[in-house]
MDTraj code that builds the backbone (N, CA, C; nanometers):
import mdtraj as md
import numpy as np

residues = "MET LYS ILE SER ASN LEU THR CYS PRO HIS CYS ARG ALA ALA TYR GLU MET ALA GLU SER VAL SER VAL ALA GLY SER PRO GLY ARG VAL ASP CYS ALA VAL CYS GLY THR ALA LEU ALA ALA TRP ASP GLU PRO ARG LEU ARG ALA PHE ARG LEU VAL VAL PRO PRO GLU HIS LYS TYR PRO ARG VAL PRO ALA PRO ALA PRO ALA".split()
xyz = np.array([
    [-0.6830, 22.4040, 11.1425],
    [-0.6515, 22.2854, 11.0842],
    [-0.7424, 22.1457, 11.1257],
    [-0.7944, 22.0759, 11.0358],
    [-0.8546, 21.9740, 11.0467],
    [-0.7720, 21.8204, 10.9918],
    [-0.7709, 21.7239, 11.0803],
    [-0.6640, 21.6044, 11.0871],
    [-0.7600, 21.4902, 11.0340],
    [-0.7208, 21.4543, 10.9494],
    [-0.8927, 21.2664, 10.8773],
    [-0.7525, 21.1332, 10.8863],
    [-0.8039, 21.0451, 10.8453],
    [-0.7626, 20.9285, 10.8622],
    [-0.8616, 20.9071, 10.7250],
    [-0.7145, 20.8394, 10.6465],
    [-0.7964, 20.7909, 10.5209],
    [-0.7371, 20.6267, 10.4762],
    [-0.7499, 20.5506, 10.4332],
    [-0.7281, 20.4213, 10.3771],
    [-0.7523, 20.4102, 10.2105],
    [-0.6756, 20.3737, 10.1431],
    [-0.6417, 20.3379, 10.0032],
    [-0.7482, 20.2349, 9.9807],
    [-0.8403, 20.2099, 9.8848],
    [-0.9785, 20.1409, 9.8858],
    [-0.8679, 20.0129, 9.8552],
    [-0.7806, 20.0778, 9.7283],
    [-0.7106, 19.9272, 9.7123],
    [-0.5880, 19.8446, 9.7581],
    [-0.4927, 19.9068, 9.7922],
    [-0.3977, 19.8321, 9.8954],
    [-0.4055, 19.8580, 10.0279],
    [-0.4915, 19.9321, 10.0798],
    [-0.5522, 19.9588, 10.2594],
    [-0.3962, 20.0291, 10.3130],
    [-0.3065, 20.0584, 10.2725],
    [-0.2289, 20.1897, 10.3118],
    [-0.3225, 20.2591, 10.3443],
    [-0.2709, 20.2870, 10.5071],
    [-0.3510, 20.4294, 10.5830],
    [-0.2692, 20.5598, 10.5476],
    [-0.3678, 20.6284, 10.5893],
    [-0.2683, 20.7885, 10.5462],
    [-0.3624, 20.9362, 10.6791],
    [-0.2656, 20.9985, 10.6775],
    [-0.3489, 21.1167, 10.7531],
    [-0.3466, 21.2335, 10.6511],
    [-0.4586, 21.2979, 10.6864],
    [-0.5049, 21.3895, 10.6135],
    [-0.4924, 21.5545, 10.6272],
    [-0.4242, 21.6668, 10.6561],
    [-0.4470, 21.7589, 10.6889],
    [-0.4845, 21.8547, 10.5988],
    [-0.5892, 21.9140, 10.6483],
    [-0.6552, 22.0452, 10.5477],
    [-0.6771, 22.1651, 10.6077],
    [-0.6320, 22.2470, 10.5696],
    [-0.6071, 22.3915, 10.6306],
    [-0.7767, 22.4823, 10.6375],
    [-0.7976, 22.5081, 10.7330],
    [-0.9262, 22.6140, 10.7122],
    [-0.9669, 22.7496, 10.7160],
    [-0.7764, 22.8201, 10.7168],
    [-0.7530, 22.9450, 10.7063],
    [-0.6556, 22.9990, 10.6126],
    [-0.6259, 22.8852, 10.5346],
    [-0.4966, 22.8883, 10.4049],
    [-0.5701, 22.8282, 10.2979],
    [-0.6096, 22.9331, 10.1480],
    [-0.6321, 22.9059, 10.0425],
    [-0.5477, 22.7925, 9.9733],
    [-0.6171, 22.6777, 9.9072],
    [-0.5476, 22.6245, 9.8167],
    [-0.6020, 22.6105, 9.6969],
    [-0.6065, 22.5241, 9.6525],
    [-0.6420, 22.4774, 9.4825],
    [-0.6964, 22.3732, 9.4584],
    [-0.7959, 22.3257, 9.4098],
    [-0.8343, 22.1991, 9.3248],
    [-0.7487, 22.1226, 9.3163],
    [-0.7463, 22.0288, 9.3726],
    [-0.6511, 21.8357, 9.3159],
    [-0.6855, 21.7337, 9.3295],
    [-0.5873, 21.6497, 9.3261],
    [-0.5941, 21.5121, 9.3213],
    [-0.4424, 21.4533, 9.3933],
    [-0.4741, 21.3556, 9.4743],
    [-0.3631, 21.2683, 9.4745],
    [-0.4149, 21.1490, 9.4769],
    [-0.2843, 21.0850, 9.4519],
    [-0.2472, 20.9121, 9.3933],
    [-0.2284, 20.8673, 9.5461],
    [-0.2259, 20.7536, 9.5814],
    [-0.1898, 20.6765, 9.6809],
    [-0.0421, 20.6375, 9.6176],
    [0.0614, 20.6515, 9.7166],
    [0.1915, 20.6197, 9.7178],
    [0.2583, 20.5117, 9.6691],
    [0.1771, 20.3996, 9.7531],
    [0.2003, 20.2518, 9.7267],
    [0.2100, 20.1748, 9.6033],
    [0.0391, 20.2134, 9.5606],
    [-0.0539, 20.1390, 9.4349],
    [-0.0417, 20.2419, 9.3250],
    [-0.0608, 20.3792, 9.3317],
    [-0.0927, 20.4586, 9.2571],
    [-0.2332, 20.4439, 9.2311],
    [-0.3087, 20.4374, 9.3160],
    [-0.4860, 20.4249, 9.2687],
    [-0.4971, 20.6148, 9.2889],
    [-0.5878, 20.6553, 9.2456],
    [-0.6611, 20.7640, 9.3345],
    [-0.7175, 20.7271, 9.5075],
    [-0.6978, 20.8295, 9.5482],
    [-0.6565, 20.7889, 9.7027],
    [-0.8050, 20.9451, 9.7681],
    [-0.7741, 21.0871, 9.6826],
    [-0.8886, 21.1621, 9.6870],
    [-0.8285, 21.2753, 9.6180],
    [-0.9711, 21.3075, 9.5628],
    [-0.9940, 21.4207, 9.4507],
    [-1.0759, 21.5542, 9.5170],
    [-1.0512, 21.6666, 9.5199],
    [-1.1506, 21.7734, 9.5743],
    [-1.1401, 21.8821, 9.4424],
    [-1.3037, 21.9834, 9.4563],
    [-1.2598, 22.0521, 9.3354],
    [-1.3165, 22.2231, 9.4246],
    [-1.3283, 22.2215, 9.5568],
    [-1.3060, 22.3036, 9.6348],
    [-1.1233, 22.3750, 9.6424],
    [-1.1149, 22.5385, 9.6566],
    [-1.0026, 22.5899, 9.6981],
    [-0.9243, 22.5429, 9.8351],
    [-0.8956, 22.4085, 9.8677],
    [-0.8731, 22.3984, 10.0046],
    [-0.7230, 22.3357, 10.0222],
    [-0.6479, 22.3642, 10.0822],
    [-0.5107, 22.3046, 10.1360],
    [-0.4576, 22.2078, 10.1858],
    [-0.4367, 22.0781, 10.1208],
    [-0.4583, 21.9900, 10.1405],
    [-0.3120, 21.8856, 10.1612],
    [-0.2731, 21.8446, 10.2669],
    [-0.1076, 21.7659, 10.2636],
    [-0.1219, 21.6247, 10.3383],
    [-0.1008, 21.5263, 10.2581],
    [-0.1215, 21.3743, 10.3076],
    [0.0102, 21.2997, 10.3748],
    [-0.0279, 21.2023, 10.4296],
    [0.0971, 21.1787, 10.5100],
    [0.0747, 21.0063, 10.4572],
    [0.1435, 20.9397, 10.4271],
    [0.1502, 20.7679, 10.4204],
    [0.1871, 20.6926, 10.6018],
    [0.0747, 20.6746, 10.6601],
    [0.1646, 20.6417, 10.8054],
    [0.1558, 20.5023, 10.8296],
    [0.1098, 20.3943, 10.7564],
    [0.1129, 20.2441, 10.7692],
    [0.1437, 20.2149, 10.6311],
    [0.1933, 20.1227, 10.5739],
    [0.1692, 20.0757, 10.4047],
    [0.1355, 19.9277, 10.4486],
    [0.0678, 19.8861, 10.3756],
    [-0.0129, 19.7951, 10.3946],
    [0.1097, 19.6336, 10.4027],
    [0.1927, 19.6242, 10.3504],
    [0.2866, 19.5890, 10.4306],
    [0.3256, 19.5657, 10.5853],
    [0.3255, 19.6973, 10.6412],
    [0.3349, 19.6420, 10.7907],
    [0.2193, 19.6287, 10.9073],
    [0.1144, 19.6474, 10.8152],
    [-0.0497, 19.6272, 10.9035],
    [-0.0594, 19.4818, 10.8897],
    [-0.1135, 19.4578, 11.0329],
    [-0.1438, 19.3097, 11.0732],
    [-0.2068, 19.2308, 10.9953],
    [-0.1996, 19.1483, 10.9023],
    [-0.2932, 19.0407, 10.8742],
    [-0.4843, 19.0541, 10.9056],
    [-0.5385, 18.9892, 10.8748],
    [-0.6834, 19.0180, 10.9392],
    [-0.6872, 18.8739, 10.9356],
    [-0.7252, 18.8291, 11.0991],
    [-0.7518, 18.6696, 11.1636],
    [-0.8883, 18.6866, 11.1557],
    [-0.9403, 18.5696, 11.1229],
    [-1.0791, 18.5610, 11.0551],
    [-1.1136, 18.4929, 11.2696],
    [-1.2010, 18.5288, 11.2601],
    [-1.3036, 18.5407, 11.4411],
    [-1.3121, 18.3381, 11.4257],
    [-1.3157, 18.2709, 11.5412],
    [-1.3211, 18.1633, 11.5444],
    [-1.4169, 18.0853, 11.5348],
    [-1.4918, 17.9802, 11.4955],
    [-1.5906, 17.9238, 11.4639],
    [-1.6705, 17.9265, 11.5851],
    [-1.7651, 17.9362, 11.6206],
    [-1.8858, 17.9021, 11.7487],
    [-1.8697, 17.7850, 11.8100],
    [-1.8239, 17.7344, 11.8925],
    [-1.8601, 17.5910, 11.9790],
    [-1.9532, 17.5589, 12.0017],
])
top = md.Topology()
chain = top.add_chain()
for i, resn in enumerate(residues, 1):
    res = top.add_residue(resn, chain, resSeq=i)
    for name in ("N", "CA", "C"):
        top.add_atom(name, md.element.get_by_symbol(name[0]), res)
traj = md.Trajectory(xyz[None], top)
């Protein structure tokens, strides 16, 4: 089992993806559960599972770096 982290390019929701290396799956595509943007697509017969870890509304906002003094 291979575990990877993904981030939606549109809404920045964080996901974990589990990919089986021993069990055959099928080609597929998955969309973001928050905004519906295409998150991933694959042509090889792999079994993949996706889990929403942090929706964008629960992430800390980006804080700009302070200006040099």
